[in-house]
N, C-alpha and C positions, 0 to 999 in steps of 0.2 A: 640040736647041730640041722638037722635036716627038716624041721619044721622049720625056723629061722628061714631055710634055702627057702622052702617051698612058700613062702607067708611073702618075701620078695617076688617069686614068679608072678604069684597070682596077681600082685600090684602091676606088675609088668604088663599082664595079660589087660589088667581092667583098662590102665592107661592105653594101649592102644587101640581097644573096640570104644573106647570114648572119641578116643578120637578119629577112628574110623566114622564111627555115626555123627561128630561133629559136619567132617568132611561130606556125607551124601546129603546129609539136611541141607548144606551148603549149597551144593550143588542143583539140588530139587529146588530149592527159592528163586537161582540162575533160570533154572530150564523150564518153568511153569508158564511164567509171563511171557519169555519168548513164544510158545507152542499158542498160547491164546493169541498173539498178537499172527502168525500164520494160519490160525484158521478161516479156512474160503467160507466168505459171503452165503448166504442162499441165496438163491437165483433170484429175479424179481418174476412176479406174476404176468403170464401171458395177456391177463388182462386188466393190467393195471394203466389207469390213465396218463395222461403226458403230467399232469399234474402230480400223480405220483413218484412221476420218474425224473431220473436227474434232469435239468431242465437243458443241461449242455447237447444232450443229442440232440433236438429239435430246434436249437436256436440260443439268439441271445437277448436276455432282458425281454421274455416274449414277443420277439420280433415276428411277426407275420408271415407265413411261407406259403406262397401262391401254389397253386396248383395248376394245371394245364388247363381246366374244366373255367378257373378262374379268368385266365388269358382271352381277351374277345378281341383283342385286335391286330391279329394276324391279317394282311391279307391275302384274297385267294390267289392261288397258282398263276401263273401266267401260263394263255396258252391255254386250259382247261374250259370245259364247256358247262358254265353253271345253267342247271336243268330248275324249274319250280315247275309249279303244274300248269301253268299259264305262258308259261314263253321257255325257250331256249338259247343263253345267250353265248352266240360263237364268236366273236372279236369286240372289245372295248378298249377302246383309247381316249386320250384328251382330242381327237381327231372325230371320232366317229362310233358309233352302236351297230352291231348287226346281230339280230335275234330272228328266229324260228318258231314259228306256230304251227306244230300238227292237228292232226282235225282235234284228237281230245283237249288239246290245249286251247284250241279258237273257240272247243264248247267252252272250258271254264273260262274262259275270257270276256266272252258275252252271255254267257248264263242259256246260251241256245245249241241246242240239237242242230248238228252242222247236217241237211240234206237237201236234196234238192226244192224240197217246196221253200225251205227256211232262209233259202243264201241271201234273198231279198232282208231279212231282218234282220242277217246278221252282218252285213253289208252297212245296215243302220248303225249298229250298237257299236262297230267301229269306227264312225264317221261321227261318233259322241266322244267328247272330249274328257267325260266323267268315266268312261272305258277305260282310259289310260290311266287320269292321276289316279285310278283305284289299284295299279298296279305301277305305283309309285314314281311315274313319271312327272318330271315338275310340269307346272303348269305352263311354262311357254313350250316344249316336249311335245306334252297334250296336246295345245292346241298346233304344232307341226302337223304332228301325225292325224290328227282328225282331218286339216284340210287337204292333207296327201291322200284320204280312204276317201274322198268328195271328188277330188281332181282327178284320181283315176280310178273312177267308181268301175266302167267297162273293163277294166283292167283283173279290178279288183275280183270282182263276177267270174272272168271265165277261171281264174285262180282259183278260187273256192269248188266253183262246178269241177272243175280237176281234178281238186283231193277228193271229192263226193264222188269222183270214177277213179279212184284210184291210179289216177294217171301223175303224178307227184306227190312230194309225200308232205310238202309244208310250202308255207306261206313265210315267206325273207320279209322282212322290215329294215331297211335301212336308213337311221340317222345320222345326217353330216352337221357337227357343232364344232365350227370354229372361230377366231374371230374376224373373217370375211365374210361367210356368210354360212346359211343351217338351211338343212336340207330333210323332207325325211319321201322314201320312195318305198311300194312294193314290189317287189320278184316272187314269181313263183323258184320252189328248190326243189330238189330231188338227194335227199339226205342219203341215199344209198348209194348214190351216183356220184356225190360231189366228196364222197370218204375212197372213192376206186383212185388208188395211183396210174392215170392217166399217165400213156407215153405218149409225147408231143412232140414231133421234131420239128427244129426249127433253131436258129440262131437265136430269135427274139423272143422267143416263151421264156417267162418267166415265171418263177412261184413266186408271185407279188399278190397284195391284199388291196382290191379295188373298193370303192364307195358306188360304183357303174352298175346301178340296177335296173335302169331301166331297157337295156340292151346285152345279147348275149353276144351278139356278132355287131360290126359295122363297120360298113367299108363304103368308102370314098372316093370318087377321080372325081376331078373339075380339069376340063382341058381349057386351056387360052391360048389366044393368039402368039403369049410370049412364053408360055409353057407349061406347067401342069403342078395342079396340088393332090396328093392325094393324103389319105389317113386309112388304114390297118386297125382294126380295135378285134380279137379274140379273147376271149374267156370261156376256154375249157376246164370247167367248175375246177377252179382256182388258179388253173395254169395261163397266165395270161399273153397275151401278145399284141403290143399296141407298138405304132410306129408312126409317123407324119414325117412326108419327106413334099416340099416347096422345090418347084424349079424353074418359076417365074421370073429370076431376076438372074443374072451371070453365074453368079456363084449359086451351086445348089445347096441347103440346107438340108438333112437327117437326123432326126434324132430317133433313139430305139427305145425301149423298155421303162424304165422307172421314169427317167425324165421324160419320157413320151405319155407314159400313165397319168404324170400328175399335170400334164396340160390338158391332156383330154377329160380326164378327171370333173377342170373347171368349167368345158363345155358341154361335156354329153349328161349328165346330173341334171342340167338344165334346159336340154333340150326338150319340147313336147310333142313327138311324133308317137301318137298310136295308130291302132292300123284300120283306124276309119278314119285318120287324114287325110284330107285331098291330097293329090301329087302337088298341086301349085305352093299350095300351105307349107307342106312336107320341103321343097325346095327352097322357098322362099325362108324360111324357118332355118334351113343349112346354113346358109348363105352369109343368111345375121348371125348369128351363132359362132362361126369360123371367121366372120369378117373377109368374107371372099366379094367381089366385086360379081353381079351380075350379068357381065359383058361375056359370058362363055363361048363356047363352039360347043361343046356337047357336058353334060352332065350326068354322073350317074350314083346311084345311092343304093345299098344292097344292106337290107336290115334283119339281124336274126333277134326275134325276142321271146325271154325265159320260159315264153309259155308253151316255145316252139314254133309259131309263126312265122313265116318271113315275108319281106316284101321289097320291091326294086321299084325302084324312079327313076327314068331315064330322059332327058332332054336334048334336043340338038335346035341350036339357034343359025 
């Protein structure tokens, strides 16, 4: 009786153990695949090339990625001086270009050492169109500059001499180019002085940009029986005063600032008066330039040139 009961218990235990084993095995079969799916992938090598990595990390369908070095179409920032070995561009727009040449840049431009003995040779180089086309100036601009160097030879010689004597730092070239006329002029410039923040008092003084390179100051007063005509132009290293006053009719006309400067630019950049210009020629050229009659009672003209020289012309009738 006892044996039969033990046999029954053993059978029951065996069944329970078998069931547990089945459950454990089934659970393992379910768990193992899920563990394989959640297993982390190894990190890609830092030395892998783009072709070895997922293409989605660098673009779609091999689209080219442009780097900053490949983008060459950015214009230069407005207002920045553009300097190379032969010149420094301080202003450029569709109307005019202003460049400076220090002694080293003049030597690089002409291929000549600039000293007292070589000034004539340097001048001759500046009068050649090839000198300017070599610096990427157009043929028409090169012709304009070379002609200006020839026409302003006395002024150019004086400026080059002052550069060798360290009285001025730069040779300035102003090129005016618009639909109405084109011109080129040379002048002296002192870069240290022009960079100073000069404080000039006066209601007519403005921070303007001008193409008038011939004169630092130009004061004209012409008295007639019916009134007076006056011009006042001053350039204090970029601080410009411009005024025109005409009292020859019943109604006085007076213009100042940018409006006056615009009118004076048309006249003064064409007015050829040098330090050696005879008095009567200077008076005649001035009257013609400003379209003034020669039946004046009193004429007075004061000029201050960029190289420091000053002239005064007076005449009474």
